[in-house]
N, C-alpha and C positions, 0 to 999 in steps of 0.2 A: 465576405464572412470576416468578422473581428477575429485577432489572434486566440484571445481566450475561448472563442467558439471552437477554432481549430483544433486547440489543446484539449479541450473537452471531450470533441468527437474522437480524437485519437486515445484518449484515455478509455472511454466508454467501448471503443472497438477491442481494444486490447484486453479489457476485463473480459468482455463477452466471448472472444474466441480464443484466448489464450490462458487467461488466468483462472476464469472458471471452471474450466474442465478440471484443472489440478486441486481448487480449494473447495470444491462442492461437496466433497467427503465430510467436510466439516458441517454440513446442513443437512444430513442424510434424512432427517425427520421433518424437514421444514420446506417451505418454498421462499426462494429470494427473488424480489422483485426491486428492478432499478428504477429509480426515480430522478438521478444525476441528470440524465438527459432528456427529461420529461418537458412538454412544452406547455404543460397547464401552469398558470399564475400560481396555485397554491403550492405545485411541487418546487417550482423554481424559488420560492419564498422560503418553503422549508429546508432545501438545500442551503440557500444562502444565510439563513439564521442559526440554524440547529447545525449545520454539516453533516447532516444524514443524506448518505447517497443511496442505501439500499434499505429495504425492509425486508427483516426476518419473520415469515408468517407460519404459525403453527397452532395446533388446538390450544397450546399452553398461553398464546397471546402474540403480540408483536413487539419486535425489538429493532431499533434503529442501528445502522451499521454506517460508519466513517469508512470510506475506501480510497486509497491512492496507489496509483500505479506510477513507478519510475521506469524511465528507459535507458538502456545502453551502459547500465552501472550494476552493481550489485553489492550495496552497502550492509546489507542485513540489518536494518535498524527502521524503527519509527521514525517519521519525521513530521514535527509539527509546528505551523506555522506560528512564531512568536512576536514577531513585529513587521508591520508592514512600513514600506517608505512613505505611504501615503498618510500614514498616522490612524487608519482605521483600524477596527476592533479585529483581532484574529481568532482563529480557533482555540490558541491557547488560552487566551484571556476568558472568551465565552465558556468554555469547558470546565476551567479552573472556577469560575463564579458560579455555574449551574452545578458543581460538584460539591462546593465548599461553602455555600450560602443558602440562604433559605430562598432564594428566588423563585423555586419550582420550575425553572425553565427546562425546556426538553434538550437532552443532548443523547448523542450516538451511544448505546450500550458498549458496541463493540467498536474497536478501532482495527483495522485492516491495512496491510500494505503488501505490496507485492512489486518484482523487479522483472523486467523483460527486455530483453534483446529484440530490436525489431528485424523483422516484423512479427516473429511469431514463436518465439524461442522463451519459454518459462525458465527463469533462474531460481527464485524463491519468493516465499511468501509467508507470513504471519498473521494471526489475529490473536487479541487480548482483550479482555474487558478494559473499557476506557478507566474506569476507576482504579484497577489496577495499575495501568500504565501510568496515571497521573500520582498515584501514590508512590511509585516508584522513581519518577522524574522528583518529586518533593522532597524525598528521602535520600537520595543517592545523587546528589549535585556533582560530586566529584566524577561521576561516571558518566555525566550528560554533556555533549559536546553543543556547541553554537557556532552554526554555519550561516554564511552569508551567499545568497544566489546572486552572483556578480550581474545578471541579466536585468534584475529588478531591484537588486537591494534590499530585498526582504530577508528577516533573519529567522532560522527555524532552529528549534531544540531536537536534538537527534539522541534517541535512546536504542542502544544496539541489544539485538535479540540475545546475544549469548550472556551479556550482563545481566538483563533481565532474568534469563534461566537460572543464574546462579542465586539469584535474590529470593526473599520471602514473597515476592508480588508476583511468583511465577505460576500459580496455579490454573489460572485461565490462559496460558499462554500456550498456542500450537505453532508449530513451524513446520515447512515443507522445503526442502531446497536441494537443489542439485550441488555436485562437488564443485564444478566449474564452467566455464562457457563451453569448454571442450567437451565436458560430460553430456551437456545439454546437446550439444551439437550432433554428438554420436548418436543420443538416443532420438533426436528429431529424425535423424537420416535412417536409422534402423527402422524406425517405425512403418517406413514406407519404402525402404530399398535394402533389402536382405544383403545386398553385397556392399553396403556402405562400410568403409574401412577408417581406421584411425588416420591415415595419411589423407583420405578425402574429407575428413572433417578438418584437418589443419589447412587444407587447401581452401576449403570453404570459408573457414574462417578470415585466412589472409585475402581472400577475394572480397571478402564484405567490409575489408578494412577495420576489423576487429582486433587487429594484432598488439595495437596498443593499450587495449583495455581489458585484456585477459589476466585476472589477478589470482586465480587460485591454483596454476599449473604448478 
């Protein structure tokens, strides 16, 4: 199995088992179907060309959702691939072209991102209409970070949820977050173990070697 397939399976499993139970409240009157891990040629093509990972299906129609899960961090932001080291087109370029030109190309109606500590602790997640996100990015360049992934040299644009929340583009933004990894660990423990204490949570985090990435204590 290729590395991208391993990463994809990891992301799909985390979404189904960890993220979805937290964010399904956003889709109370709709069905959400995952296409990111579909084996059909048409689904793979749709994912590759449009960036749509999920369908939201309701009596009012169908909307596409771009979904990203990041692991073992909690940056509370949307990250959009801006430049590939290979030079191939990125989602930033494709969605900008689809939004602001007359191409008629399909793009995700929503953009969603979540942060998970492996294997099964949800830290935060947010969803926004893709047009609101890209309007925010285009008009708030001073608040947008540019980051490089050192593993593959790809470049990402980073838009922080709290900054979007303070802007005029916040109407469609929804956020769910835990206060910290410690809070999430306690909640996780308490859900199945009534006697799970604060000290238990700290010891659990240390045993998992997460001590160096606890950000909000």
